[in-house]
C-alpha positions in Angstrom: 11.1 -12.6 -15.6 7.3 -12.7 -15.8 5.7 -13.2 -19.1 2.2 -12.0 -19.3 0.5 -9.9 -21.9 -2.8 -8.5 -21.0 -4.1 -5.5 -19.2 -4.5 -4.3 -15.7 -7.0 -2.0 -14.1 -5.6 -0.4 -11.0 -8.1 1.2 -8.7 -6.4 3.9 -6.7 -3.9 3.9 -9.5 -3.0 7.5 -9.2 -2.0 6.9 -5.6 1.4 6.6 -4.0 1.6 2.9 -4.3 -0.8 2.4 -7.2 1.4 4.6 -9.5 4.5 2.6 -8.5 2.7 -0.7 -9.3 1.7 0.8 -12.7 5.4 1.5 -13.5 6.3 -2.2 -12.6 3.5 -3.6 -14.8 4.4 -1.3 -17.7 7.8 -2.8 -17.6 6.2 -6.2 -17.9 4.4 -5.2 -21.1 0.9 -4.9 -19.8 -1.6 -2.2 -20.9 -2.5 -0.2 -17.8 -5.7 1.7 -16.9 -5.6 3.8 -13.7 -9.0 4.3 -12.1 -8.9 7.0 -9.4 -11.2 9.5 -7.7 -8.2 11.9 -7.1 -9.1 12.5 -3.5 -6.5 14.1 -1.3 -6.8 13.0 2.3 -4.7 15.6 3.9 -6.3 18.9 5.1 -4.8 22.1 3.7 -2.4 23.3 6.4 -0.9 26.5 4.9 2.6 25.3 5.6 3.2 23.3 2.4 1.9 23.5 -1.1 -1.2 21.4 -1.9 -0.4 18.0 -3.4 -0.4 17.8 -7.2 -1.1 14.4 -8.7 0.5 15.4 -12.0 4.0 15.4 -10.3 3.6 11.8 -9.4 1.9 10.8 -12.7 3.9 12.8 -15.2 6.2 9.9 -16.3 3.1 7.7 -16.7 0.6 9.8 -18.5 1.6 9.0 -22.1 1.6 5.3 -21.3 -1.6 4.7 -19.4 -5.3 5.3 -19.7 -6.5 7.5 -16.9 -10.1 7.1 -15.7 -11.6 9.5 -13.1 -14.1 7.4 -11.2 -15.2 6.3 -7.7 -15.3 2.6 -6.8 -18.5 3.3 -4.9 -20.3 4.0 -8.2 -20.8 0.4 -9.2 -22.4 1.1 -12.7 -19.6 3.4 -13.7 -17.0 0.9 -12.4 -18.7 -1.9 -14.3 -18.7 0.1 -17.6 -15.0 0.8 -17.1 -14.3 -2.9 -16.5 -16.1 -3.9 -19.7 -14.3 -1.2 -21.7 -10.9 -2.3 -20.4 -11.5 -6.0 -20.1 -8.5 -6.4 -17.8 -6.8 -9.7 -17.0 -6.2 -8.4 -13.5 -7.8 -5.8 -11.3 -5.4 -4.5 -8.6 -7.6 -3.0 -5.9 -5.9 -0.2 -4.0 -8.6 2.4 -3.9 -9.1 2.9 -0.1 -8.6 5.3 2.7 -4.8 5.0 3.1 -4.2 5.6 6.8 -5.2 3.8 10.0 -5.2 7.1 12.0 -7.7 8.6 9.6 -9.9 5.6 9.7 -10.3 5.9 13.5 -11.9 9.3 12.9 -13.7 8.7 9.6 -15.2 5.3 10.1 -18.0 5.5 7.5 -15.6 6.7 4.8 -13.1 4.0 5.8 -15.8 1.3 5.7 -17.1 2.4 2.3 -13.8 2.8 0.6 -12.4 -0.5 1.9 -15.3 -2.9 2.3 -18.1 -1.5 0.0 -15.7 -0.9 -2.9 -14.2 -4.4 -2.6 -17.7 -5.9 -2.6 -18.7 -3.8 -5.7 -15.7 -5.1 -7.6 -16.4 -8.7 -6.6 -20.0 -8.4 -7.7 -18.9 -7.1 -11.1 -16.2 -9.8 -11.5 -18.5 -12.7 -10.7 -20.4 -11.8 -13.9 -17.6 -11.0 -16.4 -17.1 -13.4 -19.3 -13.3 -13.3 -19.5 -10.6 -14.6 -17.1 -9.8 -11.9 -14.6 -8.0 -11.9 -11.2 -8.6 -9.6 -8.3 -5.5 -8.6 -6.4 -6.8 -7.3 -3.1 -4.4 -5.0 -1.3 -4.9 -5.6 2.4 -2.7 -4.5 5.3 -0.3 -5.9 7.9 -2.7 -4.2 10.4 -4.9 -7.3 10.1 -2.5 -9.1 12.5 -2.9 -6.8 15.4 -0.2 -7.3 18.0 2.7 -9.4 16.5 3.1 -12.5 18.7 6.5 -13.5 17.4 9.6 -12.2 15.6 8.6 -13.1 12.1 4.9 -13.1 11.3 3.8 -15.7 8.7 0.7 -15.3 6.7 -0.9 -18.7 7.2 0.0 -19.4 10.9 -0.2 -16.0 12.7 -3.7 -15.2 14.0 -5.5 -12.1 12.6 -6.8 -10.0 15.5 -6.8 -6.3 14.4 -6.7 -3.7 17.1 -8.1 -0.8 15.0 -11.0 -0.3 12.6 -8.6 0.1 9.6 -7.2 -3.4 10.2 -10.7 -4.8 10.9 -12.1 -3.4 7.6 -9.1 -4.7 5.6 -9.5 -8.1 7.1 -13.2 -8.1 6.4 -12.3 -7.4 2.7 -10.0 -10.4 2.7 -12.8 -12.7 4.1 -15.4 -11.4 1.6 -12.9 -11.9 -1.3 -12.2 -15.5 -0.2 -15.9 -16.2 -0.1 -16.3 -15.0 -3.7 -13.4 -17.3 -4.7 -15.1 -20.3 -3.0 -18.7 -19.5 -4.0 -18.3 -18.0 -7.5 -14.8 -19.0 -8.6 -13.4 -15.4 -8.7 -9.6 -15.6 -8.9 -8.6 -13.7 -5.8 -5.0 -13.1 -4.5 -4.3 -11.0 -1.4 -1.3 -9.0 -0.2 -0.4 -7.4 3.1 2.0 -4.5 2.9 3.6 -2.7 5.9 5.0 0.8 6.5 5.5 1.7 2.8 7.6 4.9 2.3 9.3 6.7 -0.6 9.0 9.5 -3.1 5.6 11.1 -3.9 3.8 9.9 -0.8 1.2 12.7 -0.1 0.2 11.2 3.3 2.3 12.2 6.2 3.7 8.9 7.3 6.4 8.7 9.9 9.5 8.7 7.6 8.4 11.7 5.7 7.5 13.5 8.9 11.0 12.8 10.3 12.7 13.9 7.1 10.6 17.1 6.8 11.2 18.0 10.5 15.0 17.4 10.1 15.0 19.5 6.9 13.4 22.4 8.8 15.8 22.0 11.8 13.0 20.8 14.1 13.2 17.8 16.5 11.9 14.3 15.5 8.9 13.3 17.5 8.9 9.6 18.5 5.8 7.7 19.7 6.8 5.9 22.9 10.4 5.2 23.9 11.7 4.5 20.3 11.7 0.7 20.7 8.6 0.2 18.6 9.5 -1.8 15.5 8.0 -1.7 12.0 8.7 -3.5 8.8 9.6 -0.3 6.8 9.4 -1.1 3.0 10.6 1.1 0.2 7.8 1.7 -2.3 9.5 0.1 -5.3 9.9 -3.2 -3.3 6.2 -3.3 -2.3 5.2 -2.4 -5.9 7.4 -5.2 -7.3 5.8 -7.7 -4.9 2.3 -6.6 -5.8 3.0 -6.8 -9.5 4.4 -10.3 -9.1 1.3 -11.4 -7.1 -0.9 -9.8 -9.8 0.4 -11.8 -12.7 2.0 -15.0 -11.3 -0.3 -17.9 -12.3 -1.5 -20.6 -9.9 -1.7 -18.6 -6.7 -5.5 -18.0 -6.4 -6.6 -17.8 -2.8 -3.1 -17.1 -1.5 -2.2 -14.3 0.9 1.3 -12.8 0.8 3.2 -10.5 3.1 4.9 -7.9 0.8 7.4 -6.1 2.9 11.2 -5.8 3.5 11.0 -8.7 5.9 12.9 -6.8 8.6 11.7 -5.1 11.9 13.5 -1.8 12.6 12.8 0.4 15.6 11.8 4.0 15.5 15.1 4.8 17.2 16.9 3.1 14.3 14.9 5.2 11.9 15.6 8.4 13.7 19.3 7.7 13.8 19.4 7.0 10.0 17.6 10.3 9.4 19.9 12.2 11.8 22.9 10.8 9.9 21.7 13.0 7.0 20.9 16.0 9.2 23.5 16.0 12.1 22.5 17.8 15.2 18.8 17.0 14.9 17.2 16.4 18.2 14.6 13.8 19.3 11.5 14.3 21.5 9.1 11.6 22.8 5.3 11.5 23.2 3.0 8.7 24.3 2.2 6.0 21.8 -1.5 6.0 20.6 -3.4 3.1 22.2 -4.7 1.7 18.9 -1.1 1.1 17.5 -0.3 -2.6 17.7 3.0 -4.1 18.8 4.7 -4.8 15.5 8.0 -6.0 14.0 9.1 -8.1 11.0 6.9 -10.0 8.6 8.1 -13.1 6.9 8.4 -12.7 3.2 9.5 -16.3 2.7 6.2 -17.3 1.0 6.4 -14.4 -1.5 10.0 -15.4 -2.2 9.1 -19.0 -2.8 5.9 -18.7 -4.8 6.4 -15.3 -6.5 10.2 -15.0 -6.8 10.0 -11.7 -4.8 13.4 -10.4 -3.6 13.2 -7.1 -1.6 16.2 -5.0 -2.7 16.2 -1.7 -0.7 17.5 -1.5 2.9 16.1 1.1 5.2 19.5 3.0 5.1 19.4 3.1 1.3 15.7 3.9 1.1 15.9 6.8 3.5 18.9 8.1 1.6 17.0 8.0 -1.7 13.9 9.6 0.0 16.0 12.4 1.5 17.6 13.2 -1.9 14.1 13.3 -3.4 12.6 15.5 -0.7 15.4 18.0 -1.0 14.3 18.5 -4.6 10.5 18.0 -4.4 7.6 19.1 -2.1 6.4 15.5 -1.8 
């Protein structure tokens, strides 16, 4: 068990992953402040109800401090930092989807790179010990060159702007560690899924289609693999990286550690909705060849043990989506 009393400021803390990390850190006895601009990235589509943050945050509201703020407003962010005096800042405020970033490049750059730079500028001047936990992405690797991608040996060669901006954030953060001694730790999640995700990622799209009796649409022939990770596992790894001492400058993959194909995923979803059909469409060119990431380093240095298989996670998510809109 980790022992760390202190406080955490989570940017993007009202988000899908941010709120899950908040729950993990509350269990560790930290005081939590969530800093969020409450932006919904999906366009209204008329088919489903608009996303409501309070559904996701209801269990947390009595236990956390909620700050409505934008990470691009450096003065406001600095005042929030000085009010909270956190022992760790977990930086997740960013445009959440690679497909969105391709279209909205300026917003992606600002929310990923400028916001990270703003935080680092504030943190180099604070007069208390404070770590920055930078949430990057497995998209920084580009095409996976082997069966189990390791953080410190696999090249970073992103194929899309989202991965490029996330990698730029890592490089900037490392420079602030070297030049100004800011305690920086970085994590690379992959294909996170689970309850209260307001962005239409593939697992939710599949479950929603199956619930409505529609076919599942697969990009490519179904052989494309991803390291699907249940949100509680990712959140656990991020919490561990945030408060484990002695890991400044380290980069961790925070995933299930297992590559599963879209065909596998479709079959698991269909097991809950027998008779659902599959249709195929071309795979977008910017999508890299992916698979499993090694989580050996996070196991060794953080004590991270992913607990939820894809079969179990999809089952839990199906049960949740039968009862909730998101």
